[in-house]
C-alpha positions in Angstrom: -6.7 -17.1 18.5 -5.6 -20.5 19.8 -4.2 -23.5 17.9 -6.1 -26.7 18.1 -3.7 -28.2 20.7 -4.0 -25.1 23.0 -7.7 -24.5 23.0 -9.0 -24.2 26.6 -11.0 -27.0 28.0 -14.6 -26.7 26.9 -17.7 -28.1 28.5 -19.1 -30.0 26.7 -15.8 -31.1 25.0 -15.1 -30.0 21.4 -15.2 -32.7 18.8 -12.6 -32.1 16.0 -13.1 -33.4 12.5 -10.4 -35.0 10.4 -7.6 -34.8 12.9 -7.8 -31.1 13.7 -7.7 -30.0 10.1 -8.6 -26.4 9.5 -12.1 -25.9 8.1 -11.4 -22.5 6.5 -8.6 -19.9 6.0 -8.7 -16.2 6.7 -6.7 -13.9 4.5 -6.4 -10.1 5.2 -5.6 -7.9 2.2 -4.7 -4.3 2.6 -6.7 -1.9 0.4 -5.7 1.8 0.1 -6.6 4.7 -2.1 -3.6 6.7 -0.9 -0.7 4.2 -0.9 0.1 2.7 -4.2 1.2 -0.8 -2.9 3.4 -1.1 -6.0 7.1 -0.4 -6.0 7.2 1.0 -9.5 4.4 3.4 -8.9 5.8 4.3 -5.5 9.2 5.2 -6.9 7.7 7.2 -9.8 5.5 9.3 -7.6 8.2 9.9 -5.0 10.7 11.2 -7.6 8.0 13.4 -9.2 7.2 14.8 -5.7 10.9 15.6 -5.2 10.8 18.0 -8.2 7.4 19.5 -7.2 8.1 20.2 -3.5 10.9 21.2 -1.3 12.9 18.1 -0.2 16.3 17.5 1.2 18.6 15.2 -0.8 19.4 12.4 -0.6 15.9 11.1 -0.6 14.9 7.5 0.3 12.8 5.5 -2.1 12.0 2.1 -0.6 15.4 0.7 0.3 17.4 3.0 -2.0 18.9 6.4 -1.3 18.9 8.7 -4.3 21.2 11.7 -4.5 20.4 14.8 -6.5 23.0 14.0 -9.2 21.3 10.6 -9.7 17.8 12.0 -9.8 17.5 12.3 -13.6 18.7 8.8 -14.3 16.4 7.3 -11.6 13.4 9.2 -12.8 14.0 8.0 -16.4 14.2 4.4 -15.1 11.0 4.9 -13.1 9.2 6.2 -16.2 10.3 3.2 -18.2 9.3 0.7 -15.5 5.8 2.1 -15.1 4.5 -0.5 -17.6 5.8 -3.2 -15.2 3.4 -2.2 -12.5 0.7 -4.5 -11.4 -2.5 -4.0 -13.3 -4.8 -3.3 -10.2 -2.8 -0.4 -8.7 -2.0 0.9 -12.2 -5.8 1.1 -12.9 -6.5 2.7 -9.5 -3.9 5.5 -10.0 -4.2 5.7 -13.8 -5.4 9.3 -13.8 -2.5 10.4 -11.6 0.1 8.5 -13.7 -1.1 9.9 -17.0 -1.3 13.4 -15.6 2.3 13.2 -14.2 3.6 11.8 -17.5 1.8 14.5 -19.6 3.2 17.2 -17.2 6.8 15.7 -17.6 6.4 15.9 -21.4 5.9 19.7 -21.4 7.4 20.9 -18.1 10.8 22.6 -18.4 13.0 21.4 -15.5 16.5 21.6 -14.1 18.0 18.7 -12.3 21.4 19.0 -10.6 21.9 22.3 -12.4 21.4 20.7 -15.9 18.3 21.1 -18.1 16.5 17.7 -18.4 14.0 16.5 -21.0 11.7 13.6 -20.4 9.3 14.1 -23.4 10.2 10.9 -25.3 10.4 8.7 -22.2 7.0 10.0 -21.0 5.4 9.5 -24.4 6.7 6.0 -24.8 5.5 5.1 -21.3 2.0 6.4 -22.2 2.0 4.2 -25.3 3.1 1.1 -23.3 0.4 1.7 -20.7 -2.3 2.1 -23.4 -1.1 -1.1 -25.0 -1.3 -3.0 -21.7 -4.7 -1.7 -20.8 -6.1 -2.7 -24.3 -4.5 -6.2 -24.1 -5.9 -6.9 -20.6 -8.8 -9.4 -20.6 -10.0 -8.1 -17.2 -10.8 -4.6 -18.5 -13.9 -3.7 -20.5 -14.0 -2.3 -24.0 -16.8 -0.5 -25.8 -18.4 -1.6 -29.1 -15.5 0.0 -31.1 -12.8 -1.9 -29.2 -11.7 1.1 -27.2 -10.6 0.6 -23.6 -13.2 2.1 -21.4 -10.7 3.5 -18.8 -8.8 5.4 -21.4 -12.0 6.7 -23.1 -13.3 7.9 -19.7 -10.0 9.6 -18.8 -9.9 11.6 -22.1 -13.6 12.5 -21.8 -13.9 13.3 -18.1 -10.4 13.8 -16.5 -7.9 15.1 -19.0 -7.0 18.7 -19.1 -3.9 20.7 -20.2 -0.9 20.1 -17.8 -0.5 23.0 -15.4 3.1 24.1 -15.5 4.7 24.5 -12.1 6.4 27.8 -11.5 10.0 27.9 -10.5 10.4 27.5 -6.7 10.6 31.0 -5.2 13.7 32.4 -3.7 14.0 33.4 0.0 11.5 36.2 0.8 9.2 35.4 -2.1 5.7 33.9 -1.9 5.4 30.1 -1.5 4.4 28.1 -4.5 1.0 26.6 -4.3 0.5 22.9 -5.1 -1.9 21.6 -7.7 -5.4 21.8 -6.1 -6.7 18.7 -7.9 -4.9 16.0 -5.9 -4.0 16.2 -2.2 -4.0 12.5 -1.4 -0.4 11.8 -2.4 1.5 14.8 -1.0 4.2 13.8 1.5 5.7 15.7 4.4 9.1 14.6 5.7 9.2 13.1 9.2 11.6 15.9 10.3 9.1 18.6 9.3 6.3 16.8 11.1 8.3 16.4 14.3 9.4 20.0 14.1 5.8 21.2 13.9 4.7 19.0 16.7 7.6 20.3 18.9 6.6 23.9 18.1 3.0 23.2 19.0 4.0 21.6 22.3 6.3 24.5 23.2 3.6 27.0 22.4 0.9 25.1 24.3 -0.5 26.8 27.4 -2.6 23.8 28.4 0.4 22.0 29.8 1.4 23.7 33.1 4.8 21.9 33.1 5.9 23.7 30.0 7.3 27.2 30.2 6.5 29.3 27.2 4.4 32.1 25.9 2.0 32.2 23.0 3.1 34.1 20.0 0.6 36.2 18.1 -1.5 34.5 15.6 0.0 36.5 12.7 3.5 35.6 13.8 2.6 31.9 14.0 1.2 32.0 10.5 4.3 33.8 9.3 6.6 31.2 10.8 4.6 28.4 9.1 4.6 30.1 5.8 8.3 31.0 6.0 9.2 27.3 6.5 7.7 26.5 3.1 10.0 28.9 1.2 12.4 27.0 -1.0 16.1 27.1 -0.4 17.9 29.4 -2.8 20.6 26.8 -3.4 18.3 24.1 -4.6 19.6 22.6 -7.9 16.6 20.5 -9.0 13.3 22.1 -9.7 10.6 22.9 -12.3 11.6 25.9 -14.4 9.2 28.8 -14.7 7.3 29.0 -17.9 3.9 30.0 -19.2 2.4 27.3 -21.4 -0.5 29.4 -22.5 1.1 32.8 -23.3 0.2 33.7 -26.9 3.0 34.1 -29.4 3.5 34.8 -33.0 2.3 32.0 -35.2 5.4 31.7 -37.3 7.9 32.4 -34.6 10.2 29.6 -33.4 9.1 28.1 -30.1 11.4 28.8 -27.2 13.1 25.8 -25.7 11.5 26.4 -22.3 8.0 26.7 -23.7 6.0 23.8 -24.9 2.3 23.4 -25.8 0.9 20.0 -25.1 -0.8 19.5 -28.5 2.4 20.4 -30.3 4.6 18.1 -28.2 2.1 15.2 -28.6 2.0 15.7 -32.4 5.8 15.9 -32.5 6.2 12.7 -30.6 3.7 10.9 -32.8 5.7 12.0 -35.9 9.2 11.1 -34.6 8.2 7.7 -33.0 9.7 4.6 -34.5 9.6 0.8 -34.3 7.1 -0.8 -31.9 6.2 2.5 -30.4 5.1 3.8 -33.8 3.1 0.7 -34.5 1.3 0.9 -31.2 0.5 4.5 -31.7 -1.3 3.8 -35.0 -2.9 0.7 -33.6 -4.6 2.8 -30.8 -4.7 6.0 -32.9 -8.2 6.8 -31.5 -6.7 7.6 -28.0 -4.0 9.9 -29.3 -6.3 11.6 -31.8 -8.8 12.3 -29.0 -6.0 13.6 -26.8 -4.9 15.9 -29.6 -8.4 17.2 -30.2 -9.2 17.9 -26.6 -5.9 19.6 -25.9 -6.4 21.8 -29.0 -9.8 22.8 -27.9 -8.6 23.6 -24.4 -5.7 25.5 -25.8 -8.0 27.7 -27.9 -10.2 28.3 -24.9 -7.3 29.0 -22.5 -5.5 31.5 -24.6 -8.8 33.0 -25.8 -8.3 32.4 -29.5 -11.9 31.6 -30.2 -12.4 34.9 -32.0 -9.1 34.7 -33.9 -9.0 33.7 -37.6 -8.8 29.9 -37.7 -5.6 30.0 -39.8 -3.8 31.8 -37.0 -4.9 29.6 -34.1 -2.1 27.1 -34.5 1.5 27.3 -35.5 2.8 26.3 -38.9 5.0 23.7 -37.3 2.0 22.0 -35.7 0.2 22.0 -39.1 3.1 20.3 -40.7 3.1 17.6 -38.0 -0.7 17.1 -38.5 -0.1 16.7 -42.2 2.6 14.2 -41.6 0.4 12.2 -39.2 -2.5 12.0 -41.6 -0.2 11.0 -44.5 1.5 8.3 -42.5 -1.8 6.9 -41.0 -3.2 6.7 -44.5 -0.2 4.8 -45.7 -0.5 2.5 -42.7 -4.1 1.7 -43.6 -3.1 0.5 -47.0 -0.1 -1.3 -45.6 -2.2 -3.3 -43.2 -4.4 -4.6 -46.1 -1.4 -6.1 -48.0 0.0 -8.0 -45.1 -0.3 -11.8 -45.3 -2.7 -11.9 -42.3 -5.1 -9.4 -44.0 -5.7 -7.2 -40.9 -8.8 -5.7 -42.4 -10.5 -5.1 -39.0 -7.5 -3.2 -37.7 -7.3 -1.1 -40.9 -11.0 -0.3 -40.6 -10.7 0.9 -37.0 -7.7 3.2 -37.9 -9.6 4.5 -40.9 -12.7 5.4 -38.8 -10.5 7.0 -36.1 -8.8 9.1 -38.8 -12.2 10.2 -40.2 -13.5 11.3 -36.8 -10.2 13.1 -36.1 -10.6 15.2 -39.3 -14.3 15.6 -38.4 -13.2 17.3 -35.2 -10.5 19.4 -36.8 -13.2 21.0 -39.0 -14.5 22.7 -35.9 -11.1 23.8 -34.6 -8.7 24.5 -37.5 -8.7 26.3 -40.8 -11.2 24.3 -42.8 -9.3 24.9 -46.1 -6.3 23.2 -44.4 -8.5 20.3 -43.3 -10.0 19.9 -46.8 -6.4 19.6 -48.2 -5.8 16.8 -45.7 -9.0 15.0 -47.0 -7.8 15.6 -50.5 -4.4 14.0 -49.8 -6.1 11.0 -48.1 -8.3 10.4 -51.2 -5.4 10.8 -53.6 -3.3 8.3 -51.6 -6.0 5.7 -51.6 -7.0 6.3 -55.2 -3.5 5.2 -56.4 -4.1 1.8 -54.7 -7.8 1.2 -55.4 -7.1 -1.1 -58.4 -4.9 -3.4 -56.3 -7.0 -3.3 -53.1 -10.8 -3.2 -53.8 -11.4 -3.1 -50.0 -10.2 0.5 -50.0 -13.3 1.6 -51.9 -15.7 0.7 -49.1 -13.2 2.2 -46.5 -13.0 5.5 -48.4 -16.8 5.6 -48.6 -17.1 5.0 -44.9 -14.5 7.8 -44.3 -16.5 10.3 -46.4 -19.7 9.2 -44.8 -18.4 10.3 -41.4 -17.1 13.6 -42.7 -20.4 14.4 -44.5 -22.2 14.2 -41.2 -20.4 17.4 -40.0 -22.7 20.4 -40.0 -20.4 22.5 -42.2 -19.1 19.8 -44.7 -21.8 20.0 -47.4 -22.2 23.8 -47.2 -18.4 24.2 -47.6 -18.6 22.3 -50.8 -21.2 24.6 -52.4 -19.9 26.6 -55.4 -20.2 30.4 -55.3 -19.5 32.6 -58.3 -17.5 35.1 -56.2 -16.6 35.7 -52.6 -19.3 38.4 -52.1 -22.1 36.0 -52.6 -20.8 33.5 -50.1 -22.2 33.7 -46.5 -19.7 34.4 -43.7 -20.3 31.0 -42.4 -21.9 27.8 -43.9 -24.0 27.5 -40.8 -26.7 30.1 -40.0 -26.3 29.8 -36.3 -25.3 32.9 -34.4 -22.2 31.3 -33.0 -21.0 30.3 -36.5 -21.7 33.6 -38.3 -18.5 35.1 -37.0 -16.4 32.0 -37.7 -13.8 32.1 -40.4 
């Protein structure tokens, strides 16, 4: 392109308007589905990749060199700073960000020879991201005020984090990457140049190069052997089976976590603004709990087990605490000076649907005890807060729509006269 002063002579001559002022501007904006184009996301993904794959330390992240001893500190900082990412790239990579955070919350890992735990940081980052997405005016919400992106993620994308196995020692099989996402995997420049050099040396199409072809099996063996991890590596994901069944009452090993248990635990121990935000958007965390519980039951093949043995006693205690705290929060919102009735109603409905789903997954006697505690807590405050009457009726209306609710409330003289299931369907006759 030429400036106005250097335009070649034209015939007929060009007439310029308003003293050669530009008529329009051209702006080129790069768009990519592979590169994040955000420093916070770039750093987070790079550090996660350093744990998942074989890399050589120090690693370069943007203009910073990170040693293996500083990896834990830098990864924590990158998790905390995720909420500072620009909205557009965060939305584009939302499914990857949440998947990585959920994996970090349950994945045992060793960094620089020391066991590292990122559960709390990952959970707080998820809470902050959920808050940012709900507060954004550019993102849509459904009729219940739920962020459409988060609702779609839970419904279509979320699945239990797949624990990475410990990187194999020399001579062992190479670890396979997660087959879901291949767009963000990186290969070091040294590895690429090495492969190109090998390909050039083995090429028989260039007469100037002296070299012989190796057998196809030998070539494959050389490539696979280059992927075997170094036995002296000090930062890696620990091996662990997230889905291996264990005794219900047995204490959980430190290296073994189930996602639904860890999520419930973090909801219980959260404090301050994190706790308030969790209850404000309780629907999201309740749906994560329900879906992870359902996938857990399916994965470990506990569908035919007695309902009371499907989940650990520790998890049941956490669920009881969550329901009690949320019930108290509903009443507390109504006594605030601002009278946050709408927010209290949303939390109340979210809790009702949560217990509705638990009736299909957990011991129904346990769930009915939760409903009883809810009603007892609100009954003590009904005289002071008449609004709670309508909220409790709405709560029970949702639960009554469950296929088993009314049948479970029928009175039987003895256990022999009661049907094996309140629903006559074939799939429910064997349920307990």
